[in-house]
C-alpha positions, 0 to 999 in steps of 0.5 A: 455606618460604613462597612470595612472592606473584607481584606481576607476575602479580597486577598482570597479573590486575588489569589484565585485570580492569580491561579486563573491567570497561571492556568490561562498562561499554562494553556497558552491563552496568555503571553508572559507580557499579558500575564505581567499586565494582568498581575499588575492590575490585580496588585493595584486592585488589592493595594486599593482595598488595603488603602481603603481599609487602612483609611477607614480604620484610621478614621474609626480609631480617630472618632472612637478616641475623640468620643472616649477621651475622658475614658482614655484619660482616666484609664491612663491615670489609673495605669500610671497610679498602679505602675507607680504603686508597683514601683514603690512596692519593689523598693 
């Protein structure tokens, strides 16, 4: 079973790296162009992690639905019956 990317950890790492870039810029170790370039790289990396996570979530949800179709249909049927019953009780 594939592990989901830890987006919380990836986001924390992104912010830690941004702080490091800012510190290096404040110390004069990076020019503004280098800062822009490094931030762009970090944004692409975080975006990739988010896309991976969304893709894995979509695939997991799709597989779960396909393996539990009968359960979902039964649950929806019960919900419809209960909702119909509630509507008739209010009139």
